[in-house]
BALOBA-1460 file (C-alpha; in Angstrom, 3 decimals):
// residues 222
<rec num="1" residu="m" x="-29.336" y="7.935" z="-32.209"/>
<rec num="2" residu="r" x="-28.448" y="4.886" z="-30.092"/>
<rec num="3" residu="v" x="-28.378" y="5.535" z="-26.327"/>
<rec num="4" residu="v" x="-25.668" y="3.719" z="-24.356"/>
<rec num="5" residu="h" x="-26.380" y="3.295" z="-20.684"/>
<rec num="6" residu="p" x="-23.390" y="4.385" z="-18.551"/>
<rec num="7" residu="e" x="-23.195" y="1.101" z="-16.660"/>
<rec num="8" residu="r" x="-23.158" y="-0.857" z="-19.923"/>
<rec num="9" residu="a" x="-20.466" y="1.394" z="-21.379"/>
<rec num="10" residu="v" x="-18.158" y="0.890" z="-18.405"/>
<rec num="11" residu="t" x="-18.418" y="-2.890" z="-18.134"/>
<rec num="12" residu="p" x="-16.293" y="-3.895" z="-21.174"/>
<rec num="13" residu="l" x="-13.532" y="-1.437" z="-20.230"/>
<rec num="14" residu="t" x="-13.477" y="-2.579" z="-16.600"/>
<rec num="15" residu="s" x="-13.307" y="-6.195" z="-17.689"/>
<rec num="16" residu="h" x="-10.462" y="-5.345" z="-20.077"/>
<rec num="17" residu="l" x="-8.481" y="-3.600" z="-17.331"/>
<rec num="18" residu="v" x="-8.896" y="-6.515" z="-14.946"/>
<rec num="19" residu="t" x="-7.653" y="-8.880" z="-17.641"/>
<rec num="20" residu="l" x="-4.612" y="-6.662" z="-18.269"/>
<rec num="21" residu="g" x="-3.888" y="-6.579" z="-14.538"/>
<rec num="22" residu="e" x="-4.023" y="-10.334" z="-14.369"/>
<rec num="23" residu="y" x="-1.767" y="-10.557" z="-17.414"/>
<rec num="24" residu="v" x="0.831" y="-8.274" z="-15.798"/>
<rec num="25" residu="d" x="0.666" y="-10.137" z="-12.489"/>
<rec num="26" residu="g" x="1.082" y="-13.428" z="-14.296"/>
<rec num="27" residu="y" x="4.114" y="-12.305" z="-16.303"/>
<rec num="28" residu="a" x="6.639" y="-12.836" z="-13.529"/>
<rec num="29" residu="v" x="7.168" y="-16.424" z="-12.425"/>
<rec num="30" residu="e" x="8.007" y="-17.309" z="-8.827"/>
<rec num="31" residu="d" x="10.002" y="-20.458" z="-8.126"/>
<rec num="32" residu="e" x="8.920" y="-23.132" z="-5.652"/>
<rec num="33" residu="v" x="11.362" y="-22.065" z="-2.919"/>
<rec num="34" residu="t" x="10.097" y="-18.477" z="-2.984"/>
<rec num="35" residu="s" x="6.473" y="-19.613" z="-3.086"/>
<rec num="36" residu="a" x="7.081" y="-21.797" z="-0.027"/>
<rec num="37" residu="a" x="8.686" y="-18.852" z="1.775"/>
<rec num="38" residu="r" x="5.664" y="-16.741" z="0.834"/>
<rec num="39" residu="a" x="3.326" y="-19.325" z="2.394"/>
<rec num="40" residu="r" x="5.356" y="-19.356" z="5.610"/>
<rec num="41" residu="g" x="5.320" y="-15.558" z="5.699"/>
<rec num="42" residu="t" x="1.554" y="-15.513" z="5.371"/>
<rec num="43" residu="e" x="1.290" y="-17.960" z="8.266"/>
<rec num="44" residu="l" x="3.511" y="-15.701" z="10.386"/>
<rec num="45" residu="g" x="1.460" y="-12.628" z="9.518"/>
<rec num="46" residu="c" x="4.315" y="-10.825" z="7.750"/>
<rec num="47" residu="v" x="2.760" y="-10.276" z="4.334"/>
<rec num="48" residu="p" x="5.526" y="-10.511" z="1.694"/>
<rec num="49" residu="i" x="5.907" y="-8.285" z="-1.337"/>
<rec num="50" residu="g" x="3.883" y="-9.527" z="-4.297"/>
<rec num="51" residu="v" x="5.363" y="-11.483" z="-7.179"/>
<rec num="52" residu="t" x="5.380" y="-8.488" z="-9.541"/>
<rec num="53" residu="g" x="6.946" y="-6.299" z="-6.860"/>
<rec num="54" residu="g" x="9.560" y="-8.964" z="-6.216"/>
<rec num="55" residu="a" x="10.354" y="-9.112" z="-9.914"/>
<rec num="56" residu="a" x="10.781" y="-5.323" z="-9.875"/>
<rec num="57" residu="l" x="13.304" y="-5.647" z="-7.030"/>
<rec num="58" residu="r" x="15.205" y="-8.323" z="-8.935"/>
<rec num="59" residu="f" x="15.248" y="-6.067" z="-12.007"/>
<rec num="60" residu="l" x="16.587" y="-3.123" z="-9.978"/>
<rec num="61" residu="a" x="19.295" y="-5.247" z="-8.372"/>
<rec num="62" residu="a" x="20.361" y="-6.618" z="-11.756"/>
<rec num="63" residu="s" x="20.319" y="-3.180" z="-13.412"/>
<rec num="64" residu="l" x="22.546" y="-1.794" z="-10.678"/>
<rec num="65" residu="q" x="24.785" y="-4.890" z="-10.683"/>
<rec num="66" residu="a" x="24.260" y="-4.553" z="-6.958"/>
<rec num="67" residu="r" x="26.896" y="-5.949" z="-4.627"/>
<rec num="68" residu="a" x="25.754" y="-4.304" z="-1.406"/>
<rec num="69" residu="v" x="22.039" y="-4.195" z="-0.584"/>
<rec num="70" residu="v" x="20.199" y="-3.306" z="2.632"/>
<rec num="71" residu="e" x="16.727" y="-4.630" z="3.321"/>
<rec num="72" residu="i" x="14.703" y="-3.085" z="6.151"/>
<rec num="73" residu="g" x="12.230" y="-5.802" z="7.089"/>
<rec num="74" residu="t" x="13.409" y="-9.378" z="6.523"/>
<rec num="75" residu="g" x="9.970" y="-10.945" z="6.777"/>
<rec num="76" residu="a" x="10.058" y="-14.578" z="5.673"/>
<rec num="77" residu="g" x="12.848" y="-13.994" z="3.161"/>
<rec num="78" residu="v" x="10.680" y="-13.529" z="0.067"/>
<rec num="79" residu="s" x="11.949" y="-10.080" z="-0.908"/>
<rec num="80" residu="g" x="15.468" y="-11.184" z="0.015"/>
<rec num="81" residu="l" x="15.267" y="-14.072" z="-2.450"/>
<rec num="82" residu="w" x="14.107" y="-11.761" z="-5.227"/>
<rec num="83" residu="l" x="16.891" y="-9.262" z="-4.439"/>
<rec num="84" residu="l" x="19.566" y="-11.953" z="-4.327"/>
<rec num="85" residu="g" x="18.266" y="-13.284" z="-7.632"/>
<rec num="86" residu="g" x="19.261" y="-10.020" z="-9.327"/>
<rec num="87" residu="m" x="22.398" y="-9.120" z="-7.387"/>
<rec num="88" residu="a" x="25.948" y="-9.810" z="-8.514"/>
<rec num="89" residu="r" x="27.126" y="-13.328" z="-7.645"/>
<rec num="90" residu="d" x="29.409" y="-11.964" z="-4.950"/>
<rec num="91" residu="g" x="26.814" y="-9.515" z="-3.634"/>
<rec num="92" residu="v" x="25.873" y="-9.407" z="0.046"/>
<rec num="93" residu="l" x="22.375" y="-8.730" z="1.363"/>
<rec num="94" residu="t" x="22.133" y="-7.081" z="4.783"/>
<rec num="95" residu="s" x="18.631" y="-7.669" z="6.161"/>
<rec num="96" residu="i" x="17.266" y="-6.154" z="9.374"/>
<rec num="97" residu="d" x="14.275" y="-7.363" z="11.352"/>
<rec num="98" residu="v" x="13.149" y="-7.094" z="14.960"/>
<rec num="99" residu="e" x="11.440" y="-10.506" z="15.005"/>
<rec num="100" residu="p" x="13.738" y="-13.519" z="15.560"/>
<rec num="101" residu="e" x="11.136" y="-15.907" z="14.128"/>
<rec num="102" residu="h" x="11.085" y="-13.946" z="10.878"/>
<rec num="103" residu="q" x="14.815" y="-14.270" z="10.504"/>
<rec num="104" residu="r" x="14.768" y="-17.947" z="11.407"/>
<rec num="105" residu="v" x="12.267" y="-18.598" z="8.612"/>
<rec num="106" residu="a" x="14.244" y="-16.387" z="6.217"/>
<rec num="107" residu="r" x="17.400" y="-18.372" z="6.911"/>
<rec num="108" residu="r" x="15.509" y="-21.514" z="5.985"/>
<rec num="109" residu="a" x="14.417" y="-19.916" z="2.704"/>
<rec num="110" residu="f" x="17.966" y="-18.864" z="1.846"/>
<rec num="111" residu="s" x="19.247" y="-22.330" z="2.690"/>
<rec num="112" residu="d" x="16.536" y="-23.980" z="0.566"/>
<rec num="113" residu="a" x="17.605" y="-21.720" z="-2.323"/>
<rec num="114" residu="r" x="21.217" y="-22.873" z="-1.811"/>
<rec num="115" residu="i" x="22.445" y="-19.357" z="-1.200"/>
<rec num="116" residu="s" x="25.865" y="-19.261" z="0.395"/>
<rec num="117" residu="p" x="25.672" y="-18.116" z="4.059"/>
<rec num="118" residu="g" x="28.351" y="-15.550" z="3.265"/>
<rec num="119" residu="r" x="25.958" y="-13.723" z="0.943"/>
<rec num="120" residu="t" x="23.460" y="-12.829" z="3.683"/>
<rec num="121" residu="r" x="23.972" y="-10.817" z="6.830"/>
<rec num="122" residu="l" x="20.874" y="-10.966" z="9.008"/>
<rec num="123" residu="i" x="20.782" y="-8.430" z="11.828"/>
<rec num="124" residu="m" x="18.156" y="-8.702" z="14.525"/>
<rec num="125" residu="g" x="17.100" y="-5.429" z="16.113"/>
<rec num="126" residu="q" x="15.191" y="-2.204" z="15.684"/>
<rec num="127" residu="a" x="16.080" y="-0.775" z="12.285"/>
<rec num="128" residu="l" x="16.512" y="2.746" z="13.661"/>
<rec num="129" residu="d" x="19.131" y="1.396" z="16.078"/>
<rec num="130" residu="v" x="20.966" y="-0.570" z="13.388"/>
<rec num="131" residu="l" x="20.927" y="1.843" z="10.439"/>
<rec num="132" residu="p" x="23.168" y="4.525" z="12.033"/>
<rec num="133" residu="r" x="25.939" y="1.913" z="12.165"/>
<rec num="134" residu="l" x="25.834" y="1.250" z="8.416"/>
<rec num="135" residu="t" x="28.316" y="2.962" z="6.104"/>
<rec num="136" residu="d" x="27.597" y="6.285" z="4.395"/>
<rec num="137" residu="g" x="27.515" y="5.869" z="0.623"/>
<rec num="138" residu="g" x="28.280" y="2.169" z="0.912"/>
<rec num="139" residu="y" x="25.205" y="0.588" z="-0.685"/>
<rec num="140" residu="d" x="23.797" y="0.142" z="-4.160"/>
<rec num="141" residu="l" x="20.191" y="-0.514" z="-3.175"/>
<rec num="142" residu="v" x="18.022" y="-0.047" z="-0.084"/>
<rec num="143" residu="f" x="14.636" y="-1.729" z="0.124"/>
<rec num="144" residu="v" x="12.120" y="-0.702" z="2.785"/>
<rec num="145" residu="d" x="9.178" y="-2.830" z="3.907"/>
<rec num="146" residu="a" x="8.901" y="-2.470" z="7.674"/>
<rec num="147" residu="a" x="7.149" y="-0.256" z="10.252"/>
<rec num="148" residu="k" x="5.223" y="2.294" z="8.187"/>
<rec num="149" residu="q" x="5.343" y="5.009" z="10.834"/>
<rec num="150" residu="e" x="9.145" y="4.941" z="10.584"/>
<rec num="151" residu="y" x="9.283" y="5.354" z="6.792"/>
<rec num="152" residu="p" x="10.356" y="9.042" z="6.992"/>
<rec num="153" residu="r" x="13.309" y="8.100" z="9.213"/>
<rec num="154" residu="y" x="14.222" y="5.181" z="6.972"/>
<rec num="155" residu="l" x="14.320" y="7.633" z="4.063"/>
<rec num="156" residu="e" x="16.851" y="9.834" z="5.867"/>
<rec num="157" residu="h" x="19.151" y="6.911" z="6.545"/>
<rec num="158" residu="g" x="18.614" y="5.373" z="3.127"/>
<rec num="159" residu="v" x="19.713" y="8.483" z="1.249"/>
<rec num="160" residu="r" x="22.790" y="8.738" z="3.468"/>
<rec num="161" residu="m" x="23.702" y="5.092" z="2.883"/>
<rec num="162" residu="l" x="23.310" y="5.102" z="-0.914"/>
<rec num="163" residu="r" x="26.181" y="5.637" z="-3.298"/>
<rec num="164" residu="p" x="25.579" y="8.083" z="-6.172"/>
<rec num="165" residu="g" x="23.427" y="6.224" z="-8.683"/>
<rec num="166" residu="g" x="22.079" y="3.925" z="-5.987"/>
<rec num="167" residu="v" x="18.358" y="3.312" z="-5.536"/>
<rec num="168" residu="i" x="15.969" y="3.295" z="-2.594"/>
<rec num="169" residu="a" x="12.600" y="1.514" z="-2.885"/>
<rec num="170" residu="f" x="9.582" y="1.644" z="-0.560"/>
<rec num="171" residu="d" x="6.818" y="-0.959" z="-0.647"/>
<rec num="172" residu="n" x="3.130" y="-0.346" z="0.244"/>
<rec num="173" residu="v" x="3.159" y="3.350" z="-0.685"/>
<rec num="174" residu="f" x="-0.501" y="3.169" z="-1.742"/>
<rec num="175" residu="w" x="-1.303" y="1.701" z="1.689"/>
<rec num="176" residu="k" x="-4.465" y="-0.042" z="0.485"/>
<rec num="177" residu="g" x="-5.595" y="3.144" z="-1.231"/>
<rec num="178" residu="k" x="-5.586" y="5.192" z="1.970"/>
<rec num="179" residu="v" x="-2.885" y="7.647" z="0.840"/>
<rec num="180" residu="a" x="-5.206" y="8.954" z="-1.896"/>
<rec num="181" residu="d" x="-8.035" y="9.725" z="0.542"/>
<rec num="182" residu="p" x="-7.482" y="12.937" z="2.565"/>
<rec num="183" residu="a" x="-9.993" y="11.652" z="5.127"/>
<rec num="184" residu="d" x="-7.622" y="8.834" z="6.108"/>
<rec num="185" residu="r" x="-5.327" y="10.320" z="8.728"/>
<rec num="186" residu="d" x="-4.114" y="7.402" z="10.834"/>
<rec num="187" residu="a" x="-0.440" y="7.488" z="11.835"/>
<rec num="188" residu="e" x="0.743" y="4.964" z="9.245"/>
<rec num="189" residu="t" x="-1.064" y="6.655" z="6.361"/>
<rec num="190" residu="l" x="0.290" y="10.061" z="7.354"/>
<rec num="191" residu="a" x="3.842" y="8.705" z="7.566"/>
<rec num="192" residu="i" x="3.623" y="7.162" z="4.107"/>
<rec num="193" residu="r" x="2.169" y="10.371" z="2.661"/>
<rec num="194" residu="e" x="5.013" y="12.310" z="4.257"/>
<rec num="195" residu="t" x="7.559" y="9.914" z="2.770"/>
<rec num="196" residu="n" x="6.040" y="10.054" z="-0.708"/>
<rec num="197" residu="k" x="6.162" y="13.834" z="-0.633"/>
<rec num="198" residu="a" x="9.674" y="13.983" z="0.818"/>
<rec num="199" residu="v" x="11.015" y="11.668" z="-1.886"/>
<rec num="200" residu="r" x="9.407" y="13.728" z="-4.640"/>
<rec num="201" residu="e" x="10.763" y="17.000" z="-3.252"/>
<rec num="202" residu="n" x="14.297" y="15.788" z="-2.456"/>
<rec num="203" residu="d" x="16.730" y="17.372" z="-4.937"/>
<rec num="204" residu="q" x="19.118" y="14.461" z="-4.433"/>
<rec num="205" residu="l" x="16.592" y="11.967" z="-5.760"/>
<rec num="206" residu="v" x="14.956" y="11.167" z="-9.093"/>
<rec num="207" residu="s" x="11.808" y="9.202" z="-8.333"/>
<rec num="208" residu="i" x="8.880" y="7.354" z="-9.802"/>
<rec num="209" residu="m" x="5.852" y="5.712" z="-8.178"/>
<rec num="210" residu="l" x="5.081" y="2.381" z="-9.782"/>
<rec num="211" residu="p" x="1.552" y="0.891" z="-9.737"/>
<rec num="212" residu="v" x="2.911" y="-2.474" z="-8.672"/>
<rec num="213" residu="g" x="1.043" y="-4.397" z="-5.973"/>
<rec num="214" residu="d" x="0.294" y="-1.975" z="-3.145"/>
<rec num="215" residu="g" x="2.546" y="0.639" z="-4.708"/>
<rec num="216" residu="l" x="6.332" y="0.699" z="-5.096"/>
<rec num="217" residu="l" x="8.119" y="4.049" z="-4.787"/>
<rec num="218" residu="v" x="11.571" y="3.994" z="-6.397"/>
<rec num="219" residu="a" x="14.165" y="6.769" z="-6.306"/>
<rec num="220" residu="a" x="17.729" y="7.011" z="-7.628"/>
<rec num="221" residu="k" x="20.330" y="9.157" z="-5.896"/>
<rec num="222" residu="r" x="21.939" y="11.744" z="-8.156"/>
């Protein structure tokens, strides 16, 4: 009987999985304007959603034929470009960020992409101060990629703001693998865990956690 050493048995499978991951990540193609915005975001320290995650946002926006989208966390405009790429041609993106420099860079990205100024509404301020002013049931899609400790509060507002059939999406729900380790109990990890659980247990929502980038949690409102 031939004996297979465990480490030798695992190597081909691990290599195969890495190759598949690279294949998936390479499936979506990012244009030059979005790539340039990504580079500026990295320089600013606001890490944008990955290419595959961005493609998922574009897919969601297109599937919903979204005309009204809220983005919590403008960053450098990368996720906004992906969202706008899937939205209806007359759709409006409302994007909230507390950092004026982020929004300045995002405006540049939208301009470089030749997006009409009337299709973006950038609001500077704390999201939890802005969100209560947004219309109940008035939005097709809400995307969250901002202060992790505030994710549970963003969920409350997001569900309120969505129309029936609308979708809320949270980025970074794996939080670098910390959410899966009970020993990790920092404030951000706990808030994301709480959000993941609250989404799953909310009878108004039908959810799925996608292994995209650092984790993308998506939920549709019944």
